[in-house]
N, C-alpha and C positions, 0 to 999 in steps of 0.2 A: 652312568647316565649313558645313552644310546647317543650316538651322533648320527646325523640329521643331513643330506648332502644331494645334489643332483634336482631330479624332476620334483620331487617332492617339496622341497625347499622353494622354488622358484614360483609351484602353482600357488604355494601357502602363502608368499610373499606378493603374489601376485592377488590373488583374493582379500589379504589386509587392505593393499593400497586399494583395490574397490571397496571393500566395507567404510574406508574411512573417507574416501572422497562423497561416497553417499550420503555418509553424517554429516560430511561440511555443507555438501548441496543443500539436506534436510535442515540446515540451522541454518541457513541462511533463507530460507524459503521463509521460517518462520518467522526470522527477523522481518523479514519484507512483507508478509502479512500482516504480525502485530502493529508494525511502524503503518501499513495503510490501513488497518481496522481504528487507529488513531486518528488518521485525517478522516476517514468517512463516518466520524461520529463527530470531531470536532472538536475532539478534548486535543488539547495545548500549553505545556510549560507555560505558568505564567511570568516566567521571565522574554519568554515570546510575545505577551499578548499584546494586542495592537497598538494599547495606550501607550506604551512605551514605560511607562512608571517600573522603575524599584521595587516587587514586592518580595522581600525578602522571608520565601516563607516553601514549601516541597508538592503545594496542593496545585491541580490543575484545573482549565475551566471546562465548559460548556455554554454555549449561550441560553439553554435555558436556565440553568443556573447562579443566584444570585449571591451575593455576599457582599460586608461591612463588617469594619473594624475601626475602633476608635485608638490606634495607634499604628505605625508601620514599623518599629527599630523594638526588637527584644529587651534591651535594655530600656525604655519606656515601658513593658510591662509593671502595674502594681494594681494596689487593689483602685475596683473603680474602672481595670480596663473591661471592655465590653467585645463580640464576635459574634457574627450569623452569618448562617448558611441556609437558604431554600431551596427546596426544588421538588417536583411532582415526585409523587410514585405512581411511575407508572404498571403496565401490566408488563410491559418488559422485566422493569427490576424486578417483580413479585414473583414473575417466573424465575428467572434468574438465579434470586435468590435461596430460591427451593430448592433449584436443583446442586444449589454450591452447600447449600446447607444442608441437605438430605432433610428440613424439613416439608415438605409434603400435604400436609394437614389440608383438609379437603374445603377448609372453612377459606382457606385462600387460595384453591382453585378452580373449584366446582359452582361456577354459578346458579345449578339448580339447587345442590346441597346446601350451598350456603343461605341462599334464597329461604330454606327452612328453617334458618337457628334464627337468634336473638336479633339476629344483627342485621337478615334482611336483605344482606348481599353481601359480596366478599373482599374480606379487609385485607390490608396489609399485613405483614408478620410484625410485630409489637418490635422483635429487635433489627429490624428492617428500618424500621421508623427513629429508634433511637439512633441508630448509623448517621442518622444529620448531625449529629450531636459533634461526632466523631468529625463528622467533614469542616464543623465551625470552630473545630480547636485546630484543626490541621490545620487553619488559616492564619492562625496567629505568628507574630514573625520568628521564626527561628524556627527549630525544631520538635515539635510535641510530642513526648512518650505518653501512652497513656500508665498510669500507675495505680486505679481506681478508682469506680463509676458507681455510682448506688441510680437505682432508676424507680421510679411509681406510673404503673401506668393507669391514665385517670382513662382512657375515651377510645374508641377505634377509627381508626383512618381506613374511610375509603378506597380503592384501587383507585385511581385518575386524584386524587388529591392532592394539593400544596401545601407542603410542612413548611414549618420557617423552625428550628434551632439559635436561639438564643442561648449566647453565655458570658457570664458575667463575673471577674475578678474580686472576691469576696474576702480571702485572706491572704498574704505573702506567709509561707511556711518556709521562706531560708532557704537556701541550698538552692535558685533556679526552681523550687518548689511551688504549687499556687491550687490556692482550692476554688473551684467553681462552680456559683449556680448552673444546671440545667436544665432548661423549659423547653418543650418542643409544641406550637400551638399549631392551629388545623387552620384552613381558610375564613374561617368565622372566627379567629382569631383568640377561637376556646383551649385551652390547654387537653393534650390529651398524653403527656410524658412531664414527669416534675424529678427533679435529684441533685446531686453532685457528684461532679470529679475533680480528681486531685492528678495534675499533670506536673510534668517535667520541661522546661523549657529549656533544651541543648542549644548550643550553636551551628549554626550550618556548616557541612562537611563543604570545606574549599571547593571541591568540583562539584561547582553546581550550574 
């Protein structure tokens, strides 16, 4: 193996130090940008919620979101436990989902194209709408882990519509596993998604 010494080594060392410094600065700026974006969106960890109530879950809040649940302790979850989550499916949501998923179906993105479809207007991705079920389940006390989800899409959701996911535990499967009914309704209280989920409820990690 050849030995390196003198100016080439010093130059390489300086270059390495500069690269590490640039990487450190970039990482710091990314963290600061993410923190600023979260604050701009009004997203707070539930542990920092202004109400001051202890809510043992891992979900976050925004002022235009709402949720309800029937129990606040994981050990109290059982048959009959309910949780719900409501939000509007905005144009920004739809376009962000299209970019994230790669589903750029013009039915969701192009007003003129969608106007000539059977729906007469743009509609939200079905999977995006079904995502509010996951949002509801995340607000059960404890750490919710999806094991399965079955859905039936019963109706379209126009962009801008407010939807509500309602979930109810219908069976305790043992081992902290539960089967739930999962329903999504629109502003007219019409069911747009029907289904079932199986979840595992773990204890929250200590550092939360």
